[in-house]
KOLSETI-49171 format. One record per residue: residue number from 1; residue in one letter; x, y, z of N, C-alpha, C in turn. Coordinates in nm, 4 decimals, always signed. Example, Ala and Ser with C-alpha at 12.3 -4.5 7.8 and 13.67 -1.06 7.14 Angstrom:
<nodes>
NODE num residuo     n.c1     n.c2     n.c3    ca.c1    ca.c2    ca.c3     c.c1     c.c2     c.c3
NODE   1       a  +1.3190  -0.5690  +0.7800  +1.2300  -0.4500  +0.7800  +1.3200  -0.3300  +0.7800
NODE   2       s  +1.2850  -0.2250  +0.7080  +1.3670  -0.1060  +0.7140  +1.2900  +0.0030  +0.7870
</nodes>
This chain:
<nodes>
NODE num residuo     n.c1     n.c2     n.c3    ca.c1    ca.c2    ca.c3     c.c1     c.c2     c.c3
NODE   1       i -18.9241  -4.9095 +12.1612 -18.9994  -4.8431 +12.2588 -19.0436  -4.7410 +12.1016
NODE   2       e -19.1251  -4.7346 +12.0157 -19.1170  -4.5699 +11.8950 -19.1697  -4.5456 +11.9388
NODE   3       i -19.1831  -4.4153 +11.8717 -19.2664  -4.3342 +11.8867 -19.2798  -4.2201 +11.7099
NODE   4       n -19.3928  -4.3364 +11.6749 -19.3385  -4.2954 +11.5028 -19.4013  -4.1892 +11.4431
NODE   5       f -19.4432  -4.0675 +11.3939 -19.5077  -3.9339 +11.3355 -19.5228  -4.0152 +11.2142
NODE   6       i -19.6680  -3.9532 +11.2171 -19.7092  -3.9830 +11.0193 -19.6734  -3.8830 +10.9621
NODE   7       g -19.5769  -3.8062 +10.8377 -19.5069  -3.6745 +10.7794 -19.4033  -3.6123 +10.8456
NODE   8       s -19.3194  -3.5770 +10.7329 -19.1817  -3.5581 +10.7428 -19.1710  -3.4303 +10.8656
NODE   9       i -19.0601  -3.4647 +10.9045 -19.0557  -3.3574 +11.0381 -19.0656  -3.2076 +10.9915
NODE  10       n -19.0071  -3.1510 +10.9016 -19.1257  -3.0219 +10.8625 -19.2493  -3.0238 +10.8883
NODE  11       e -19.2616  -3.0989 +10.7938 -19.4176  -3.0716 +10.8423 -19.4939  -3.0208 +10.8976
NODE  12       l -19.4385  -3.1115 +11.0151 -19.5302  -3.1053 +11.1085 -19.4226  -3.0219 +11.2019
NODE  13       k -19.3755  -2.9407 +11.2278 -19.2548  -2.8650 +11.2678 -19.3440  -2.7517 +11.2296
NODE  14       g -19.4116  -2.7131 +11.1229 -19.4198  -2.6290 +11.0440 -19.6039  -2.5859 +11.0991
NODE  15       d -19.6398  -2.6951 +11.1526 -19.7815  -2.6511 +11.2514 -19.7417  -2.6206 +11.3322
NODE  16       s -19.8439  -2.5683 +11.4396 -19.8439  -2.4295 +11.5158 -19.8197  -2.5592 +11.6628
NODE  17       y -19.9203  -2.6603 +11.6496 -20.0150  -2.6993 +11.7718 -19.9379  -2.8740 +11.7054
NODE  18       y -19.8937  -2.8978 +11.6256 -19.7941  -2.9571 +11.6658 -19.6508  -3.0216 +11.6535
NODE  19       n -19.6027  -2.8700 +11.6026 -19.4939  -2.8293 +11.6618 -19.4652  -2.8624 +11.8314
NODE  20       k -19.4827  -2.8786 +11.8399 -19.5518  -2.8723 +12.0081 -19.5505  -2.9814 +12.0795
NODE  21       i -19.6153  -3.0561 +12.0009 -19.6691  -3.2541 +12.0089 -19.5333  -3.2654 +11.9801
NODE  22       t -19.4503  -3.2440 +11.9184 -19.3501  -3.3436 +11.8512 -19.2183  -3.3157 +11.9609
NODE  23       t -19.2340  -3.1747 +11.9717 -19.1254  -3.1549 +12.0810 -19.1340  -3.1785 +12.1899
NODE  24       l -19.3151  -3.2109 +12.2571 -19.2698  -3.2929 +12.3564 -19.2393  -3.4657 +12.3516
NODE  25       a -19.2757  -3.5187 +12.2629 -19.2439  -3.6400 +12.1841 -19.0760  -3.6833 +12.2062
NODE  26       e -18.9812  -3.6107 +12.1348 -18.8695  -3.5827 +12.1384 -18.8048  -3.5877 +12.2958
NODE  27       k -18.8571  -3.5359 +12.3694 -18.8388  -3.5442 +12.5279 -18.7526  -3.6534 +12.6498
NODE  28       y -18.8876  -3.7290 +12.5435 -18.9052  -3.8643 +12.5929 -18.7442  -3.9352 +12.6551
NODE  29       p -18.7345  -3.9289 +12.5226 -18.6020  -4.0426 +12.4726 -18.4884  -3.9579 +12.5837
NODE  30       q -18.4935  -3.8862 +12.6071 -18.3815  -3.7822 +12.6871 -18.4142  -3.8872 +12.8746
NODE  31       y -18.5208  -3.9034 +12.9048 -18.5731  -4.0072 +13.0110 -18.5524  -4.1347 +13.0146
NODE  32       n -18.5232  -4.1884 +12.8955 -18.5515  -4.3285 +12.8166 -18.4517  -4.3679 +12.7363
NODE  33       k -18.3699  -4.4726 +12.8078 -18.2734  -4.4125 +12.5819 -18.3406  -4.5435 +12.4902
NODE  34       e -18.4403  -4.6104 +12.5812 -18.4741  -4.7051 +12.5159 -18.6548  -4.6617 +12.4323
NODE  35       i -18.6152  -4.5756 +12.4216 -18.7538  -4.4527 +12.3598 -18.6724  -4.3943 +12.2235
NODE  36       k -18.7256  -4.4350 +12.1033 -18.7093  -4.3661 +11.9707 -18.8667  -4.2569 +11.9352
NODE  37       v -18.7965  -4.1730 +11.8588 -18.8798  -4.0560 +11.8210 -18.8359  -4.0438 +11.6359
NODE  38       n -18.9296  -4.1808 +11.5649 -18.9002  -4.1118 +11.4619 -19.0513  -4.0763 +11.3287
NODE  39       y -19.0024  -4.0262 +11.2565 -19.0779  -3.9724 +11.1590 -19.1023  -4.0198 +10.9866
NODE  40       i -19.2697  -4.0936 +10.9556 -19.2238  -4.1298 +10.8453 -19.3347  -4.0872 +10.7189
NODE  41       d -19.2203  -4.0861 +10.5950 -19.3190  -4.0215 +10.5211 -19.4190  -4.1268 +10.4959
NODE  42       p -19.5540  -4.1087 +10.4616 -19.6449  -4.1998 +10.4393 -19.6394  -4.2558 +10.2875
NODE  43       d -19.6133  -4.0983 +10.2004 -19.5299  -4.1961 +10.0626 -19.4465  -4.2215 +10.0529
NODE  44       a -19.2870  -4.2321 +10.0698 -19.2709  -4.2745 +10.0569 -19.2292  -4.4417 +10.1393
NODE  45       a -19.3242  -4.4270 +10.2120 -19.3552  -4.5812 +10.2797 -19.4617  -4.6652 +10.2628
NODE  46       p -19.4868  -4.7012 +10.1324 -19.6042  -4.7273 +10.1371 -19.6325  -4.9033 +10.2424
NODE  47       a -19.5564  -4.9424 +10.2701 -19.5585  -5.0982 +10.3185 -19.5564  -5.0425 +10.4213
NODE  48       y -19.5796  -4.9331 +10.5069 -19.5407  -4.9269 +10.5943 -19.7233  -4.9936 +10.7019
NODE  49       a -19.7958  -4.8762 +10.6166 -19.9917  -4.9590 +10.6388 -19.9883  -5.0489 +10.6302
NODE  50       a -19.9309  -5.1413 +10.5480 -19.9638  -5.2868 +10.5606 -19.9273  -5.3743 +10.7092
NODE  51       e -19.8785  -5.3132 +10.7451 -19.8273  -5.3707 +10.8840 -19.9151  -5.3462 +11.0685
NODE  52       y -20.0279  -5.2742 +10.9311 -20.1559  -5.1674 +11.0522 -20.2662  -5.2986 +10.9873
NODE  53       d -20.2554  -5.2863 +10.9440 -20.3816  -5.4072 +10.8636 -20.4491  -5.2886 +10.7280
NODE  54       n -20.3785  -5.2347 +10.6528 -20.3636  -5.1194 +10.5823 -20.4256  -4.9497 +10.6816
NODE  55       y -20.3952  -4.9359 +10.8072 -20.4795  -4.8164 +10.8499 -20.4300  -4.7583 +10.7434
NODE  56       e -20.5318  -4.6542 +10.7138 -20.5532  -4.5308 +10.6588 -20.4475  -4.4292 +10.7204
NODE  57       f -20.3647  -4.3914 +10.6971 -20.2748  -4.2884 +10.7646 -20.2967  -4.1463 +10.7641
NODE  58       e -20.3452  -4.0319 +10.7931 -20.3347  -3.9126 +10.7650 -20.2233  -3.8645 +10.8385
NODE  59       v -20.1536  -3.7556 +10.8390 -20.0252  -3.6494 +10.8622 -20.0720  -3.6457 +10.9644
NODE  60       g -19.9681  -3.6417 +11.0719 -20.0061  -3.6068 +11.2193 -20.0343  -3.7098 +11.3130
NODE  61       d -20.1140  -3.8489 +11.2175 -20.1175  -3.9455 +11.3090 -19.9916  -4.0496 +11.4262
NODE  62       a -19.9638  -4.1301 +11.5023 -19.8184  -4.1932 +11.5267 -19.8852  -4.2369 +11.5326
NODE  63       v -19.7931  -4.3434 +11.5330 -19.7327  -4.5192 +11.5886 -19.6749  -4.5535 +11.7362
NODE  64       v -19.7114  -4.5896 +11.8952 -19.6447  -4.6090 +11.9471 -19.6783  -4.7688 +11.9934
NODE  65       k -19.4843  -4.7998 +11.9592 -19.4739  -4.9259 +11.9644 -19.4451  -5.0398 +12.0170
NODE  66       c -19.4074  -5.0938 +12.0812 -19.2767  -5.1814 +12.2169 -19.3195  -5.3594 +12.1335
NODE  67       g -19.2224  -5.3906 +12.0094 -19.2394  -5.5506 +12.0121 -19.3683  -5.5563 +11.8469
NODE  68       d -19.4642  -5.6070 +11.9361 -19.5547  -5.6586 +11.8422 -19.6532  -5.5667 +11.8723
NODE  69       r -19.6417  -5.4872 +12.0437 -19.7644  -5.4588 +12.0212 -19.8306  -5.3177 +12.0302
NODE  70       y -19.9072  -5.2165 +11.9601 -19.8753  -5.0760 +11.8809 -20.0708  -5.0170 +12.0021
NODE  71       r -20.0019  -4.8843 +11.9692 -20.0805  -4.8077 +11.9899 -20.1421  -4.6830 +11.9120
NODE  72       l -20.2065  -4.6889 +11.7888 -20.2502  -4.5656 +11.7471 -20.2913  -4.4534 +11.7537
NODE  73       l -20.2739  -4.3800 +11.7944 -20.2812  -4.2257 +11.7762 -20.3096  -4.1017 +11.6581
NODE  74       t -20.4349  -4.0836 +11.7268 -20.4896  -3.9738 +11.5873 -20.4617  -3.8026 +11.6805
NODE  75       a -20.5469  -3.7309 +11.5611 -20.4873  -3.6001 +11.6216 -20.6078  -3.5528 +11.7113
NODE  76       a -20.7499  -3.6743 +11.7592 -20.8635  -3.6665 +11.8445 -20.7320  -3.6840 +11.9599
NODE  77       d -20.6105  -3.7599 +11.9823 -20.6076  -3.8242 +12.0753 -20.4750  -3.6877 +12.1385
NODE  78       f -20.4512  -3.6585 +12.0281 -20.3432  -3.5209 +12.1282 -20.4188  -3.4090 +12.1096
NODE  79       l -20.4731  -3.3338 +12.0913 -20.5717  -3.2255 +12.0430 -20.7292  -3.2462 +12.1272
NODE  80       i -20.7704  -3.1297 +12.2379 -20.8920  -3.1910 +12.3251 -20.9685  -3.0031 +12.2333
NODE  81       e -21.0780  -3.0473 +12.1625 -21.1131  -2.9613 +12.1096 -21.2032  -2.8582 +12.1968
NODE  82       e -21.1611  -2.6663 +12.2374 -21.2252  -2.5833 +12.2962 -21.4049  -2.5251 +12.2063
NODE  83       e -21.4193  -2.4566 +12.2745 -21.5309  -2.3417 +12.2660 -21.4781  -2.2962 +12.1864
NODE  84       s -21.5307  -2.2374 +12.0784 -21.4651  -2.1572 +11.9070 -21.5060  -1.9854 +12.0047
NODE  85       s -21.4268  -2.0186 +11.9634 -21.4179  -1.7484 +11.9629 -21.4132  -1.7609 +11.7950
NODE  86       t -21.4570  -1.6016 +11.8091 -21.4687  -1.5403 +11.6524 -21.3800  -1.4456 +11.6157
NODE  87       t -21.2722  -1.4198 +11.5574 -21.2037  -1.2485 +11.5628 -21.2907  -1.1860 +11.4630
NODE  88       q -21.2838  -1.0526 +11.4820 -21.2566  -0.9722 +11.3515 -21.1591  -0.9786 +11.2564
NODE  89       s -21.2409  -0.9280 +11.0648 -21.1190  -0.9031 +10.9224 -21.2217  -0.8267 +10.8823
NODE  90       n -21.1681  -0.8501 +10.7575 -21.1836  -0.7312 +10.6382 -21.3198  -0.8131 +10.6321
NODE  91       e -21.3560  -0.9481 +10.6255 -21.4611  -0.9813 +10.5565 -21.5375  -0.9547 +10.6844
NODE  92       g -21.5393  -0.9702 +10.8021 -21.6485  -0.9322 +10.8808 -21.5950  -1.0418 +10.9787
NODE  93       e -21.7167  -1.1198 +11.1269 -21.6529  -1.2284 +11.1727 -21.5833  -1.3347 +11.0895
NODE  94       e -21.4852  -1.4343 +11.1905 -21.4507  -1.5165 +11.1490 -21.3675  -1.6524 +11.2520
NODE  95       e -21.4877  -1.7168 +11.2445 -21.4904  -1.8849 +11.3854 -21.3109  -1.9053 +11.4094
NODE  96       v -21.3065  -1.9148 +11.4469 -21.1968  -1.9492 +11.4887 -21.1746  -2.1050 +11.6182
NODE  97       k -21.1639  -2.2342 +11.5611 -21.1211  -2.3252 +11.6661 -21.0278  -2.2890 +11.7537
NODE  98       n -21.0531  -2.3692 +11.8555 -20.9407  -2.3295 +11.9597 -20.9573  -2.4929 +12.0500
NODE  99       y -20.7281  -2.5278 +11.9999 -20.7550  -2.6730 +12.0727 -20.6639  -2.6546 +12.2884
NODE 100       s -20.6571  -2.7623 +12.3508 -20.5935  -2.7219 +12.4461 -20.5061  -2.9151 +12.3832
NODE 101       l -20.3940  -2.9251 +12.4580 -20.3557  -3.0262 +12.3862 -20.3405  -3.1367 +12.5375
NODE 102       n -20.2993  -3.1760 +12.4508 -20.3679  -3.3824 +12.5338 -20.2602  -3.4739 +12.5599
NODE 103       a -20.1588  -3.4174 +12.4172 -20.0410  -3.5312 +12.4150 -19.9177  -3.5586 +12.5279
NODE 104       e -19.9469  -3.5351 +12.5926 -19.8903  -3.5737 +12.6606 -19.8982  -3.6715 +12.7491
NODE 105       y -20.0644  -3.6979 +12.7846 -20.1048  -3.7683 +12.8642 -20.1413  -3.8678 +12.7610
NODE 106       a -20.1692  -3.8428 +12.5973 -20.1512  -3.9372 +12.5202 -20.1032  -4.0476 +12.4847
NODE 107       i -19.9308  -4.0218 +12.4930 -19.8920  -4.0291 +12.4395 -19.8046  -4.1686 +12.5772
NODE 108       t -19.8008  -4.1251 +12.7163 -19.7528  -4.1794 +12.7938 -19.8666  -4.2638 +12.8321
NODE 109       t -20.0062  -4.2528 +12.8111 -20.1055  -4.3296 +12.8611 -20.0726  -4.4819 +12.7220
NODE 110       a -19.9796  -4.4678 +12.6055 -20.0215  -4.5792 +12.4883 -19.8839  -4.6271 +12.5582
NODE 111       i -19.7717  -4.5427 +12.6315 -19.5972  -4.6065 +12.6578 -19.7063  -4.7424 +12.7137
NODE 112       m -19.7315  -4.6769 +12.8157 -19.7971  -4.8069 +12.9610 -19.8758  -4.8921 +12.9200
NODE 113       v -19.9336  -4.8801 +12.8071 -20.0225  -4.9847 +12.7362 -20.0089  -5.1078 +12.6435
NODE 114       v -19.8590  -5.0030 +12.5182 -19.7814  -5.1297 +12.5262 -19.6624  -5.1915 +12.5904
NODE 115       t -19.6203  -5.1713 +12.6820 -19.5442  -5.1965 +12.7927 -19.5649  -5.3075 +12.8362
NODE 116       a -19.7041  -5.3001 +12.8553 -19.7694  -5.3929 +13.0135 -19.7763  -5.5319 +12.9754
NODE 117       s -19.7589  -5.6233 +13.1113 -19.7244  -5.7247 +13.1117 -19.8885  -5.7911 +13.0460
NODE 118       d -19.9275  -5.7756 +13.1242 -20.1045  -5.8097 +13.0530 -20.2247  -5.6865 +13.0097
NODE 119       n -20.3184  -5.6959 +12.9374 -20.3912  -5.6011 +12.9121 -20.5008  -5.6556 +13.0537
NODE 120       p -20.5647  -5.5509 +13.1269 -20.6981  -5.6152 +13.2087 -20.7982  -5.6002 +13.1235
NODE 121       v -20.8947  -5.6781 +13.1663 -21.0563  -5.6912 +13.1311 -21.1785  -5.6110 +13.1472
NODE 122       a -21.2296  -5.5252 +13.0571 -21.3731  -5.4653 +13.1424 -21.4763  -5.5519 +13.0341
NODE 123       t -21.5420  -5.5941 +13.0975 -21.6686  -5.6926 +13.0128 -21.7641  -5.5569 +13.0779
NODE 124       v -21.8922  -5.5675 +13.0089 -22.0356  -5.4384 +13.0123 -22.1139  -5.5511 +12.9947
NODE 125       i -22.2075  -5.5832 +13.1032 -22.3353  -5.6631 +13.1456 -22.4385  -5.6331 +13.0605
NODE 126       t -22.4789  -5.7233 +12.9365 -22.6520  -5.6626 +12.9400 -22.7550  -5.7898 +12.9506
NODE 127       g -22.8653  -5.7825 +12.8778 -22.9260  -5.8590 +12.8613 -23.0421  -5.8128 +12.9966
NODE 128       h -23.0877  -5.6790 +13.0542 -23.1856  -5.6678 +13.1365 -23.1812  -5.5601 +13.1235
NODE 129       g -23.1986  -5.4559 +12.9478 -23.2350  -5.3331 +12.9529 -23.1118  -5.2829 +13.0540
NODE 130       e -23.0039  -5.3053 +12.9731 -22.8685  -5.1617 +13.0789 -22.8511  -5.0361 +13.0402
NODE 131       s -22.8296  -4.9397 +13.0306 -22.7543  -4.8516 +12.9409 -22.6364  -4.8291 +12.8794
NODE 132       e -22.6112  -4.7273 +12.7690 -22.5099  -4.7507 +12.7520 -22.4047  -4.6752 +12.8153
NODE 133       v -22.3172  -4.7307 +12.7672 -22.1908  -4.6339 +12.8848 -22.0484  -4.5957 +12.7442
NODE 134       q -22.0663  -4.5399 +12.6613 -21.9083  -4.5932 +12.4981 -21.8218  -4.4736 +12.6086
NODE 135       k -21.9159  -4.3519 +12.6904 -21.7486  -4.2739 +12.7052 -21.6896  -4.3720 +12.7950
NODE 136       l -21.7794  -4.4314 +12.8881 -21.6616  -4.4846 +12.9826 -21.5941  -4.6194 +12.9631
NODE 137       e -21.6779  -4.7046 +12.8118 -21.5797  -4.7687 +12.7741 -21.4240  -4.7335 +12.6468
NODE 138       t -21.4933  -4.5757 +12.6169 -21.3866  -4.5358 +12.5480 -21.2513  -4.5377 +12.6634
NODE 139       m -21.3131  -4.4579 +12.7932 -21.2160  -4.4118 +12.8671 -21.0981  -4.5150 +12.8490
NODE 140       l -21.1558  -4.7119 +12.9082 -21.1255  -4.7590 +12.9951 -21.0229  -4.8067 +12.8788
NODE 141       t -21.0620  -4.8592 +12.7328 -21.0036  -4.8620 +12.6215 -20.8633  -4.7778 +12.5985
NODE 142       v -20.9033  -4.6290 +12.6468 -20.7862  -4.5271 +12.5859 -20.6913  -4.5529 +12.7437
NODE 143       n -20.7274  -4.6699 +12.8557 -20.5915  -4.6571 +12.9871 -20.5788  -4.8162 +12.9310
NODE 144       g -20.5711  -4.9155 +12.8377 -20.5309  -4.9823 +12.8188 -20.6222  -5.1222 +12.8599
NODE 145       f -20.7298  -5.0851 +12.8244 -20.7928  -5.2353 +12.8333 -20.8887  -5.2155 +12.7388
NODE 146       t -20.9347  -5.4214 +12.7100 -20.9446  -5.4992 +12.6260 -21.0991  -5.4495 +12.6883
NODE 147       v -21.2307  -5.3913 +12.5949 -21.3770  -5.4334 +12.6568 -21.4440  -5.4747 +12.5798
NODE 148       n -21.5538  -5.5169 +12.6585 -21.6133  -5.6531 +12.5841 -21.7291  -5.6143 +12.6461
NODE 149       e -21.8510  -5.6600 +12.5947 -22.0256  -5.6697 +12.6308 -22.0073  -5.8931 +12.5901
NODE 150       q -22.1475  -5.9609 +12.7574 -22.1841  -6.0158 +12.7826 -22.3217  -6.0356 +12.8178
NODE 151       s -22.3716  -6.1068 +12.7821 -22.5335  -6.1150 +12.8277 -22.5506  -6.2037 +12.9522
NODE 152       i -22.6176  -6.1367 +13.0936 -22.6143  -6.2254 +13.2082 -22.6448  -6.3370 +13.2051
NODE 153       l -22.7645  -6.3658 +13.1144 -22.8240  -6.4681 +13.0422 -22.7132  -6.5967 +13.0349
NODE 154       k -22.5379  -6.5628 +12.9641 -22.4419  -6.6652 +13.0051 -22.4114  -6.6788 +13.1001
NODE 155       e -22.3019  -6.8022 +13.0941 -22.2034  -6.8210 +13.1920 -22.1050  -6.7116 +13.1664
NODE 156       l -22.0306  -6.5958 +13.2786 -21.9235  -6.5317 +13.2448 -21.8433  -6.5345 +13.2939
NODE 157       d -21.7828  -6.4803 +13.1595 -21.6304  -6.5238 +13.0858 -21.5569  -6.4846 +13.2584
NODE 158       n -21.4995  -6.6076 +13.2904 -21.3854  -6.5594 +13.4161 -21.2169  -6.4619 +13.4046
NODE 159       k -21.2309  -6.4539 +13.2647 -21.0692  -6.3489 +13.2103 -21.1035  -6.2361 +13.2312
NODE 160       s -21.2496  -6.2112 +13.2660 -21.2858  -6.0669 +13.2699 -21.2459  -6.0102 +13.4138
NODE 161       n -21.1525  -5.9227 +13.4147 -21.0984  -5.8627 +13.5412 -21.2650  -5.7539 +13.5688
NODE 162       i -21.3239  -5.7201 +13.5383 -21.4524  -5.6495 +13.6052 -21.5220  -5.6491 +13.5494
NODE 163       l -21.6944  -5.6179 +13.5934 -21.8291  -5.6097 +13.4820 -21.8903  -5.5415 +13.5028
NODE 164       i -21.9158  -5.4580 +13.4164 -21.9919  -5.3548 +13.4647 -22.1252  -5.3760 +13.4774
NODE 165       i -22.2220  -5.2913 +13.5220 -22.3773  -5.2920 +13.5245 -22.4446  -5.1680 +13.4947
NODE 166       a -22.4731  -5.1806 +13.3622 -22.5337  -4.9686 +13.3955 -22.6562  -4.9826 +13.4069
NODE 167       a -22.7740  -4.9382 +13.5033 -22.8446  -4.8956 +13.5099 -22.9434  -5.0173 +13.4936
NODE 168       p -22.9545  -5.1044 +13.5390 -23.0601  -5.2440 +13.4229 -23.2262  -5.1885 +13.4434
NODE 169       t -23.2798  -5.1817 +13.3783 -23.4220  -5.1588 +13.4241 -23.4933  -5.2619 +13.4231
NODE 170       k -23.4803  -5.4269 +13.3888 -23.5066  -5.5733 +13.4691 -23.4353  -5.5770 +13.5842
NODE 171       d -23.4659  -5.6638 +13.6718 -23.4873  -5.6934 +13.8049 -23.3796  -5.8473 +13.7478
NODE 172       y -23.3160  -5.9134 +13.8750 -23.1991  -5.9637 +13.8008 -23.2855  -6.1360 +13.8505
NODE 173       s -23.1983  -6.2296 +13.8169 -23.3221  -6.3497 +13.9339 -23.1965  -6.3722 +13.9971
NODE 174       e -23.3236  -6.4836 +14.0624 -23.1757  -6.5655 +14.1766 -23.0520  -6.6555 +14.0757
NODE 175       d -23.0446  -6.7022 +13.9871 -22.9660  -6.7365 +13.9084 -22.8143  -6.6664 +13.8741
NODE 176       d -22.8999  -6.5185 +13.8100 -22.7943  -6.4377 +13.7694 -22.7481  -6.4007 +13.9139
NODE 177       l -22.7560  -6.3912 +14.0335 -22.6518  -6.2948 +14.1080 -22.5678  -6.4423 +14.1766
NODE 178       k -22.6192  -6.5644 +14.1028 -22.5555  -6.7032 +14.1808 -22.4168  -6.6519 +14.0371
NODE 179       k -22.4579  -6.6532 +13.9395 -22.3887  -6.6110 +13.8283 -22.2258  -6.5158 +13.8855
NODE 180       l -22.3097  -6.3439 +13.9503 -22.2314  -6.2473 +14.0141 -22.1562  -6.3045 +14.1413
NODE 181       d -22.2063  -6.3792 +14.2248 -22.0775  -6.4715 +14.3739 -22.0308  -6.5425 +14.2887
NODE 182       s -22.0325  -6.6164 +14.2090 -21.8866  -6.6835 +14.1553 -21.8583  -6.6219 +14.0417
NODE 183       f -21.8391  -6.4898 +13.9940 -21.7764  -6.4302 +13.9067 -21.6511  -6.3842 +14.0404
NODE 184       m -21.7147  -6.2974 +14.0880 -21.6684  -6.2074 +14.2764 -21.5300  -6.3609 +14.3414
NODE 185       y -21.6147  -6.5228 +14.3558 -21.5509  -6.5491 +14.4424 -21.3685  -6.5970 +14.3448
NODE 186       n -21.4723  -6.6733 +14.2547 -21.3350  -6.6430 +14.1426 -21.2514  -6.7976 +14.2429
NODE 187       d -21.3320  -6.8653 +14.2268 -21.2620  -7.0355 +14.2713 -21.1002  -6.9877 +14.4140
NODE 188       g -21.1668  -6.8962 +14.4773 -21.1311  -6.8623 +14.6420 -21.0543  -6.7693 +14.5949
NODE 189       k -20.9983  -6.8009 +14.4366 -20.8949  -6.6616 +14.4588 -20.9076  -6.5228 +14.3558
NODE 190       y -21.0672  -6.4742 +14.4377 -21.1250  -6.3612 +14.4494 -21.0310  -6.2427 +14.3324
NODE 191       g -20.9797  -6.0838 +14.3379 -20.9411  -6.0533 +14.2775 -21.0391  -5.9995 +14.1681
NODE 192       k -21.1593  -6.0132 +14.2117 -21.2776  -5.9506 +14.0937 -21.3414  -5.8226 +14.1044
NODE 193       n -21.4139  -5.7604 +14.0201 -21.4549  -5.6217 +14.0340 -21.6241  -5.6506 +13.9886
NODE 194       i -21.6894  -5.5454 +14.0153 -21.7907  -5.5502 +13.9372 -21.8123  -5.3331 +14.0062
NODE 195       l -21.8776  -5.2900 +13.8602 -21.8875  -5.1885 +13.9131 -22.0498  -5.1175 +13.8592
NODE 196       y -22.1112  -5.1212 +13.9768 -22.2287  -5.1096 +13.9475 -22.2696  -4.9510 +13.9353
NODE 197       i -22.3142  -4.8962 +13.8032 -22.3880  -4.8169 +13.8077 -22.5596  -4.7780 +13.7820
NODE 198       a -22.5894  -4.6667 +13.8548 -22.7123  -4.6717 +13.9000 -22.8109  -4.6372 +13.8627
NODE 199       d -22.9251  -4.5529 +13.8434 -22.9644  -4.3848 +13.7161 -23.1341  -4.3798 +13.8505
NODE 200       y -23.1332  -4.2577 +13.8166 -23.2768  -4.2342 +13.9038 -23.4103  -4.3089 +13.8681
NODE 201       t -23.3804  -4.3018 +13.6992 -23.4775  -4.3509 +13.6135 -23.5422  -4.4830 +13.6150
NODE 202       q -23.4140  -4.5831 +13.7113 -23.4553  -4.7325 +13.7042 -23.5785  -4.7235 +13.8343
NODE 203       p -23.6803  -4.8587 +13.7456 -23.7898  -4.9397 +13.8565 -23.7473  -4.9710 +13.9572
NODE 204       k -23.7674  -4.9877 +14.1154 -23.7508  -5.1064 +14.1568 -23.6516  -5.2227 +14.1333
NODE 205       l -23.5851  -5.2856 +14.2113 -23.5073  -5.3711 +14.1537 -23.4813  -5.4264 +14.2495
NODE 206       p -23.5252  -5.4951 +14.3341 -23.5643  -5.5347 +14.5132 -23.4404  -5.7066 +14.5042
NODE 207       n -23.4431  -5.7131 +14.3835 -23.2846  -5.8764 +14.3708 -23.1646  -5.8878 +14.3864
NODE 208       l -23.1835  -5.7222 +14.3139 -23.0324  -5.7156 +14.2598 -22.9392  -5.5626 +14.4117
NODE 209       e -23.0874  -5.5257 +14.4146 -22.9877  -5.3942 +14.5487 -23.0292  -5.4549 +14.6384
NODE 210       a -23.0746  -5.5770 +14.6620 -23.0668  -5.6478 +14.8075 -22.9133  -5.6805 +14.8089
</nodes>
């Protein structure tokens, strides 16, 4: 397992936030000798980006890798922006951006994802005026799910582990409900889930609610 930071060690250690992030990452090998932390200079290793579809790395990004599986992490994964504050200077008030560290969660989750035996699949159902659930999709993706969308009007993919039905505005037909029953039955193997999200703005949906 590799945790590869983009940027020189001196450059990252010189930043107050990234000094904490890299120091935290360097503790992982103390608990698991299979984990290694590396620092990659993107200018000195131009071929590195080619391994990841020529992804445009920025200093501070990281790649958590195990075999052929990897997870890309950026500053947005390591740092959560909080409310800005103001300070007084000779030039007047200055806005200061404040961040809280999310590095341990980001790195640990990435390690779990790249070392998992297989990734679960979540399917967001469309076709009846459902609401968008982008934040939920992002949360699932961060936690190792493959997220896709599929219309209830088509045959459901039994490879999915969970269906997400987010506040539809049109009722389901009997045929739609049979598809849900068949998905949950899973040829007698069960093990499937449906997450139904209701909203107070929905009209009455007697078939689905029943």
